[in-house]
C-alpha positions as CSV (number, residue, x, y, z in Angstrom):
1,M,0.0,0.0,0.0
2,K,2.8,2.5,0.9
3,Q,4.6,1.7,-2.4
4,A,1.4,2.3,-4.3
5,L,0.8,5.6,-2.6
6,A,4.4,6.6,-3.4
7,D,3.9,5.6,-7.0
8,S,0.8,7.8,-7.2
9,M,2.7,10.8,-5.8
10,I,5.6,10.1,-8.3
11,E,3.3,9.9,-11.3
12,M,1.5,13.1,-10.3
13,A,4.8,14.9,-10.1
14,R,5.8,13.6,-13.4
15,R,2.7,14.4,-15.2
16,S,2.4,17.9,-13.7
17,G,6.0,18.8,-14.9
18,L,7.2,19.3,-11.3
19,L,10.2,16.9,-11.5
20,P,12.7,19.7,-12.2
21,A,11.4,21.7,-9.2
22,F,11.6,18.6,-7.0
23,R,15.1,18.0,-8.2
24,K,16.3,21.4,-7.2
25,I,14.9,20.7,-3.6
26,F,15.6,17.0,-3.1
27,A,18.3,15.8,-5.4
28,G,21.9,15.8,-4.4
29,R,24.9,17.0,-6.3
30,A,25.8,13.6,-7.6
31,A,24.2,10.1,-7.9
32,I,26.1,6.8,-8.2
33,V,23.8,4.6,-10.2
34,M,24.0,0.8,-9.8
35,F,23.4,-1.9,-12.4
36,H,23.9,-5.6,-12.5
37,E,22.9,-7.5,-15.6
38,I,21.8,-5.6,-18.8
39,Q,19.4,-8.1,-20.3
40,Q,18.4,-8.4,-23.9
41,D,15.4,-10.6,-22.9
42,S,14.4,-9.6,-19.4
43,R,11.3,-12.0,-19.3
44,S,13.5,-15.0,-19.9
45,E,15.7,-14.0,-16.9
46,L,12.6,-13.4,-14.7
47,M,13.1,-9.6,-14.8
48,T,16.0,-9.8,-12.4
49,G,18.4,-7.3,-14.2
50,T,17.9,-4.1,-16.2
51,S,16.3,-4.3,-19.6
52,V,18.1,-2.8,-22.6
53,G,15.2,-0.3,-22.9
54,L,15.4,0.9,-19.3
55,F,19.2,1.1,-19.4
56,E,19.3,3.2,-22.6
57,Y,16.4,5.3,-21.3
58,S,18.3,6.0,-18.2
59,L,21.4,7.3,-19.9
60,N,19.4,9.4,-22.3
61,W,17.4,10.9,-19.6
62,L,20.4,11.8,-17.5
63,R,22.0,13.6,-20.5
64,Q,18.7,15.4,-21.3
65,E,18.2,16.5,-17.7
66,G,21.7,18.0,-17.4
67,W,23.4,15.3,-15.4
68,E,27.0,14.9,-16.6
69,I,28.1,11.3,-16.6
70,V,31.6,11.1,-15.2
71,S,34.0,8.5,-13.7
72,L,33.9,7.9,-9.9
73,E,37.2,9.6,-9.5
74,A,36.2,12.6,-11.4
75,C,33.0,12.9,-9.4
76,I,34.7,12.8,-6.1
77,E,37.3,15.3,-7.3
78,R,34.6,17.8,-8.6
79,L,32.5,17.5,-5.5
80,A,35.6,18.4,-3.4
81,T,36.7,21.3,-5.5
82,N,33.7,22.6,-7.5
83,A,31.4,25.1,-5.9
84,G,29.1,25.3,-9.0
85,T,25.7,23.9,-9.4
86,G,26.5,21.1,-11.9
87,R,25.2,17.6,-11.2
88,Y,27.1,14.4,-11.8
89,A,26.1,10.8,-12.5
90,V,28.4,7.8,-12.0
91,L,27.6,4.5,-13.6
92,T,28.6,1.3,-11.8
93,F,28.1,-2.4,-12.5
94,D,28.4,-5.1,-10.0
95,D,29.7,-8.7,-10.4
96,G,31.3,-8.7,-13.9
97,Y,28.5,-10.0,-16.1
98,R,29.4,-10.8,-19.7
99,D,26.4,-8.8,-20.9
100,N,28.0,-5.7,-19.5
101,V,30.4,-5.9,-22.4
102,V,28.2,-7.5,-25.1
103,T,25.1,-5.5,-24.5
104,A,25.9,-2.4,-22.4
105,L,29.3,-1.4,-23.7
106,P,28.1,-0.4,-27.3
107,I,25.5,1.8,-25.7
108,L,28.0,3.3,-23.3
109,E,30.3,4.0,-26.2
110,R,27.6,5.9,-28.0
111,Y,27.1,8.1,-25.0
112,N,30.9,8.3,-24.3
113,A,29.9,7.4,-20.7
114,P,32.7,6.3,-18.3
115,F,31.8,3.4,-15.9
116,T,33.1,1.1,-13.2
117,I,32.7,-2.7,-12.9
118,Y,33.2,-4.4,-9.6
119,V,34.5,-7.9,-10.0
120,P,34.7,-10.8,-7.5
121,T,37.7,-13.2,-8.0
122,G,35.3,-16.2,-7.9
123,A,33.3,-15.1,-10.9
124,L,36.5,-15.0,-13.1
125,K,37.8,-18.3,-11.7
126,R,34.3,-20.0,-12.0
127,T,34.3,-20.8,-8.3
128,L,31.6,-18.2,-7.2
129,Q,28.7,-19.6,-5.3
130,A,26.3,-17.5,-7.2
131,W,23.2,-18.7,-5.4
132,W,21.0,-16.0,-7.1
133,L,21.8,-17.5,-10.5
134,G,21.1,-21.0,-9.2
135,L,17.7,-20.0,-7.8
136,R,16.8,-18.1,-11.0
137,E,17.7,-21.2,-13.1
138,M,15.5,-23.4,-10.9
139,F,12.5,-21.1,-11.1
140,R,12.7,-20.4,-14.8
141,S,13.2,-24.0,-15.8
142,G,10.8,-25.8,-13.4
143,D,7.1,-25.5,-12.8
144,T,7.6,-26.7,-9.2
145,V,10.4,-25.5,-7.1
146,T,11.2,-27.0,-3.6
147,I,13.4,-25.0,-1.2
148,D,14.3,-27.5,1.5
149,A,15.9,-25.0,3.9
150,M,12.6,-23.0,3.9
151,D,10.4,-26.1,3.9
152,M,8.5,-24.6,1.0
153,R,7.3,-25.8,-2.4
154,F,6.4,-23.3,-5.0
155,H,4.0,-24.2,-7.9
156,C,5.0,-21.8,-10.6
157,P,4.0,-22.7,-14.2
158,R,3.5,-19.0,-15.2
159,L,6.0,-16.1,-15.4
160,R,4.3,-14.1,-12.7
161,E,4.5,-17.1,-10.3
162,K,8.0,-17.8,-11.1
163,M,9.0,-14.1,-10.4
164,S,7.0,-14.1,-7.2
165,G,8.5,-17.3,-5.9
166,L,12.1,-16.2,-6.8
167,N,11.5,-12.9,-5.0
168,E,10.2,-14.6,-1.8
169,V,13.3,-16.9,-1.7
170,T,15.6,-14.0,-2.4
171,D,14.0,-11.9,0.4
172,W,14.5,-14.8,2.8
173,I,18.2,-15.0,2.0
174,H,18.6,-11.2,2.4
175,Q,17.1,-11.4,5.9
176,D,20.2,-13.5,7.0
177,Y,23.1,-14.1,4.6
178,R,24.1,-17.1,6.7
179,R,21.3,-18.9,5.0
180,I,23.2,-19.0,1.7
181,A,25.0,-22.1,2.7
182,M,21.7,-23.8,3.3
183,L,20.9,-23.7,-0.4
184,A,23.8,-26.1,-1.3
185,P,21.7,-29.4,-0.9
186,T,18.9,-27.9,-2.9
187,F,21.2,-27.1,-5.8
188,S,22.8,-30.5,-5.6
189,K,19.5,-32.3,-5.6
190,A,18.4,-30.3,-8.7
191,G,21.7,-31.2,-10.5
192,L,22.7,-27.6,-10.8
193,S,26.2,-26.6,-11.6
194,L,27.0,-23.1,-10.3
195,S,30.4,-23.3,-12.1
196,A,28.5,-23.8,-15.4
197,L,26.3,-20.8,-14.6
198,N,29.5,-18.8,-13.8
199,E,30.7,-19.7,-17.3
200,A,27.5,-18.8,-18.9
201,Y,27.0,-15.3,-17.3
202,F,30.3,-13.9,-16.0
203,L,33.4,-12.5,-17.9
204,D,36.5,-14.7,-17.9
205,E,40.0,-13.5,-17.1
206,R,40.9,-12.9,-20.8
207,E,37.7,-10.9,-21.4
208,L,38.3,-8.7,-18.3
209,Q,41.9,-8.0,-19.4
210,S,40.6,-6.8,-22.8
211,L,37.8,-4.7,-21.2
212,A,40.2,-3.1,-18.7
213,R,42.2,-1.5,-21.6
214,H,39.0,0.3,-22.8
215,P,39.3,4.1,-22.1
216,L,35.9,4.4,-20.6
217,V,36.2,1.6,-17.9
218,S,37.6,1.3,-14.4
219,I,37.7,-2.1,-12.6
220,G,37.0,-2.3,-9.0
221,G,37.2,-5.0,-6.3
222,H,34.2,-7.0,-5.1
223,T,35.8,-9.6,-2.7
224,D,37.0,-13.0,-3.5
225,S,33.8,-15.0,-2.9
226,H,31.1,-12.3,-2.8
227,A,30.8,-12.9,0.9
228,A,28.6,-10.8,3.2
229,L,31.6,-9.3,5.1
230,S,29.9,-8.6,8.4
231,C,29.3,-12.4,8.7
232,L,33.0,-13.0,8.8
233,D,35.7,-12.5,11.4
234,I,37.9,-9.6,10.8
235,Q,40.9,-11.5,9.4
236,S,38.7,-13.4,6.9
237,A,37.0,-10.1,5.9
238,R,40.3,-8.4,5.3
239,A,41.5,-11.4,3.2
240,E,38.3,-11.3,1.1
241,M,39.0,-7.7,0.2
242,A,42.8,-7.5,0.1
243,D,43.3,-10.8,-1.9
244,N,40.7,-9.8,-4.4
245,R,42.5,-6.4,-4.9
246,S,45.9,-8.2,-5.3
247,Y,44.5,-10.7,-7.7
248,L,42.9,-8.0,-10.0
249,E,46.0,-5.9,-9.9
250,R,48.2,-8.8,-11.0
251,L,45.7,-9.8,-13.7
252,L,45.2,-6.4,-15.1
253,Q,48.7,-4.8,-14.4
254,R,47.1,-1.7,-13.1
255,P,45.9,-0.2,-9.7
256,V,42.5,-1.2,-8.3
257,R,41.3,1.8,-6.4
258,H,37.6,1.3,-5.9
259,F,35.6,-1.3,-4.1
260,A,31.9,-2.5,-3.7
261,Y,30.6,-4.3,-0.7
262,P,28.8,-7.5,-1.7
263,Y,25.0,-7.0,-1.0
264,G,26.0,-3.6,0.5
265,D,23.2,-3.2,3.0
266,S,23.4,-2.8,6.8
267,K,23.3,-6.5,7.3
268,A,26.4,-7.0,5.1
269,C,28.7,-4.1,5.9
270,G,29.2,-1.4,8.4
271,P,31.9,0.8,10.0
272,R,34.3,-2.2,10.5
273,E,34.2,-2.9,6.8
274,A,34.6,0.8,5.9
275,Q,37.7,0.9,8.1
276,L,39.1,-2.1,6.3
277,A,38.6,-0.6,2.9
278,R,40.5,2.4,4.0
279,D,43.3,0.4,5.6
280,I,43.7,-1.9,2.6
281,G,44.2,1.2,0.4
282,F,41.1,1.6,-1.6
283,S,40.1,5.2,-2.5
284,T,36.3,4.6,-2.3
285,A,33.9,2.0,-1.3
286,V,30.2,1.8,-2.4
287,T,27.2,0.3,-0.7
288,T,23.7,-0.5,-1.9
289,R,22.1,2.0,0.6
290,H,19.8,4.4,-1.2
291,G,21.0,8.0,-1.4
292,Q,22.9,10.6,-3.4
293,L,26.0,12.6,-2.7
294,S,25.6,16.2,-1.5
295,G,29.2,17.4,-1.6
296,L,32.3,17.7,0.5
297,K,31.0,15.7,3.5
298,S,30.4,12.5,1.6
299,Y,32.3,9.6,3.4
300,H,34.3,7.9,0.7
301,F,34.1,4.4,2.2
302,A,30.3,4.1,2.6
303,L,29.0,5.8,-0.5
304,P,25.3,5.3,-1.3
305,R,23.9,4.3,-4.7
306,L,20.7,4.3,-6.6
307,G,19.8,0.9,-8.1
308,V,18.2,0.5,-11.5
309,G,16.4,-2.6,-12.6
310,G,14.6,-5.6,-11.1
311,Q,11.1,-6.8,-11.3
312,F,9.3,-3.7,-10.3
313,D,11.4,-0.8,-11.9
314,T,10.0,1.5,-14.5
315,T,11.1,4.7,-16.2
316,A,8.9,6.8,-14.0
317,R,10.4,5.3,-10.9
318,F,13.9,5.9,-12.3
319,E,13.2,9.5,-13.0
320,A,11.6,9.9,-9.5
321,R,14.6,8.2,-7.8
322,I,17.3,10.3,-9.5
323,S,15.2,13.5,-9.1
324,G,14.7,12.9,-5.3
325,V,10.9,12.6,-5.6
326,Q,10.9,8.9,-4.5
327,S,12.8,9.7,-1.3
328,A,10.6,12.7,-0.6
329,A,7.4,10.6,-1.1
330,H,8.6,7.8,1.2
331,M,9.7,10.4,3.8
332,L,6.3,12.0,3.7
333,L,4.4,8.8,3.9
334,G,6.7,7.6,6.7
335,S,6.0,10.8,8.7
336,Q,2.3,10.1,8.4
337,R,2.4,6.7,10.1
């Protein structure tokens, strides 16, 4: 109900032409925009990434509305030194999906848009326990899906039911990341190979080396195994971050200055992880916490982002998110509880 009311407020602001006014009041000086997969056929992937249409729309809208698309380093520098009124957008991609190159890169080149890709070691080495890919494969290929750890069976012959079931299991995982390990018997029983899914969806070492030479791209760290760092002891968390950085720097023969926390919410990372990122030598670290950058006071090791994509995203919601209307609507509705 709350989301429906927020959507109504967003649509009213959009149709009335008030988005520019809202942006002046609520939007920050810069927005770090987060993508994962850029999907040619979103329905076949259960609407889990960003469609090509929404991706290209978002870049075009940013340019039309006067947001300058810059690299993360340029954004941080300009916020620190520029007292003007310009607004900046930073494009980031998590996990190192092959479609970031095959599908997104030609579009990014047309817009001459710099971007950062955050890559976990396990994706390149085909050892990543990408449970989200395993769950998606189960739901899209089966009309009945049993998740033993939840003691639940989903009857899902139609797309809407597949999407709903996948969303329910994903939400269950995000409530406690220690539950990820509980999915292994389910994948084994289903005969799923996560290594094969790694091969199908993620860049390999050679492809990343080629991409890293592109003038628009920066490569960032994303841990060895895509672990929720707050669930690890401090030595293990440090190793996840530092070993990933060392591996990428050896592979690419260039510095890796930026980092993204896997999952990125308050359950997965906090002040301890921010201090580790600083100590290890990263220049920035991004979260998945919703928000924009306002200027000089932004803490470089817990930067917020605005996600684009997923089952419920639309062009209207994207515009409202970047313009600050969505945050304003949720704040207003929250104050009325």
